[in-house]
N, C-alpha and C positions, 0 to 999 in steps of 0.2 A: 480234934482228933476221929477221920474219917470212918461210919462207922458200917460195920462186913456183910454182905447181903445175907440171907441168915439161910438163905435155900442153893445149893451147890448140883447145880449139873453138869451129871456126868461128862469127863473129857470123850469125843465117840473114838470108838477102837471100833477091829476086825471089824465083824462085818455086819454092824452098824455104821461105821464110815463108806464103809465100801455099799450101802446101800444107797448112805446118805449120796456117796459122788454119782452114782448110776441115776438117782433124782433130780442130780443138778444136771447131769451133759450132755440133758439131749436139745434139738435143733434149734429149738425156742430160745430153750436158752442158751445158748451158748453164742446166741445176735444178740440175743442182750447183753451182753458182759463182752461184746464189740461193741456196741454200741457206746456203753459207760465208759471202759478202757477211755474214746478218743474223745466224753462229753469230759472226765475227767480230768484228762491233762492237755485240756485247752491251753492255749498260753503255758503249758513247759515250756524250757528250754530243753533242747535234742542231749541223749544223753545224761540227762537229768536221772539219780538215783533216790525207787521207790520205795519204800517197805510194805504189803502188807501185812497185817495182819488178821491174824485168825482165815491163811485163808483157803482153810480143807481142799478139795479134792487140785485144787490150781488152777481153774480152768479165768477166773479171771487175769491173775496173779501171766498162765500166758498168754494172753491178752496185751496186756499191759509191756510186757515182753516182746513180742513180732510188731510194735511201734517202733521200739528201737532205742525204749529203757535199762535200764542197768537195775533189778526186780532183785528184793529180798522177801525173803516169805518167816517169816515167825508164830507156829503152831500150836497149843498145844500136848497131841496128838501125836503120837509116833502113828498111827498108819497113814494118817494122813497125811505125812509129808515125805511117806513110801507113795502114796498114787500121786500127792506133788508129782513128784520127782520121775517118779513115769510117764504125768505127765504132760510134761514138758520136752522129756525122750523126747517124746511121738512127736511133740510137736515141730525139733529141731530149734529148745530156744535154748539157751543157760538161768539157770535163776538158780539163787543161791535156798531152795529151801531148808531148816530150823528148829529144830523141837526146841519148843521154852518159853515163859509167862509173859504176860506184858506187863506183867507186874515188876516184874527185875526182869530189863530188858535188855540182851545178851551183848548192847550194843554204844559204842562211846558215847559222846557229846554229839551233839548239831553230824549224825554220820548221812541224811539224809532231804531229799527235798523237800517227797511228797511222800504221805504217810495215806492210806485207805483202811477201811476196815466193813468186812458186810456181815452184818448177817451172825455179828456173833454180843458184839457192845450189852445186851443183856442180860448173858451168860457172865458177865466178870463178875466177881463176886466184893472185887475192889472200882471201882467204877470211876471213882476221882484219883485215885492210884495214878492207874493206868493211865485217867489224861495226864498227870501232870509227866508219864517215863513216855508217852506220845511225844509232848514238847520238849525233855529233852533230847530224845536222839534227831527234834527236825533242825533244819539251819537255819538259822535267821533270815523271815521271807517267809520258809518253807508255811506248808497247808499242810493242815488231816482233811478228811474226811470221809462221816460215815454211814455209811446206811444199815437200817436198821429199821425194825417191825415198829411202830406207833404205836401204842397199848387203844387209842382212841378209833383204834385202824376197826367197824364193824365186820357180824358175820359176810357183807354182799359183800364188801371192800375181800373179805378173803377167798369169793368161790371166787369173781374174777380173777386174781391173783393166780389160782389154780388150775383155772381155764387153761390159762394162754402157759401153762408149762407144757400143755400134753405131756403128763404123763401115764396115762392110762386110769379106767376108774378104780380101782384095785389101786394104787400108788396112789390114784388125785384123794381118793375114800381117808385116807393113811397120811399125810400131807397136811390135807386142809383138816383133822385133829393135832396137827401135833403143832400147825399154829396157832390153829384154837388155845393154847397151850401157855407155847408160847407168848404171843400175848400178853395173858398175864404175869408174865416177865420183865416186861419191852418200859421204856420209860416214855411217858406224853413230851410236847412239844416243852409243853415248862419246865421238865424236870427236867429234859437235858440244859434248857436252860441255865438252873441253878445248880448242876454239878458243874459246868464249864462256868460261872464264877463262881468254883469253891477254888478247881482248878487252875494251874500255876497259868492256864490260859488266859482266864477268866469273863471268857462268855465267849458266844458262839454264835453264826445261825442256821434258823432251824427250816426247810422249805419241806411243806407234804404232799406226798404227791403217793395217790393209790394206798396200799394196804403200810406202807413207811415212811422213815424219813434222812433228810439228810440234812447232816450236820457236818458244819465248815468249820472249823480251826487253828484263826495263823496266827504265830512267834511271831 
């Protein structure tokens, strides 16, 4: 039986969610989302269906939709869903954002070709259950890509990451403190491999880059 992680991270609602959205929506980060969207969909068939788990303000989902994919977003935060819907409206793309928990994903089996999850997996209290649900909603041959903090990232790595965000001095200090705190919750590459092995995926590949990890899992 899976062990539930002890410390729960509160869902971002209200002012906190809007502060986060502001700091994730800088020109530098939007450019990074565009690059990542192109990279993660390389080789994906036109019109494929994508689920983003914990899309937050929806910036990455918007970039995926701009590429012509059918995108759905699932976030536990009501405020984030509101923000993401507004971002999609402003961008002129249609995305089905909805509120819900990935451990009980409200989707039928084999609904998506690709699943993405950015900067959120470390906060899931039941990571193996989350992975099992991710696999359940993927079609055979589909794959999941998880980007998250690396528990082994150094303070220097975090400083370089925040500097690249162009969020200003005051917000930069807050973001550094937040990343330092979140790093304690994050997984190491070996821990991710162990979680994937325990899950229905049975395994994964992990790549390290800067403060983060890219985890790929195939159904």
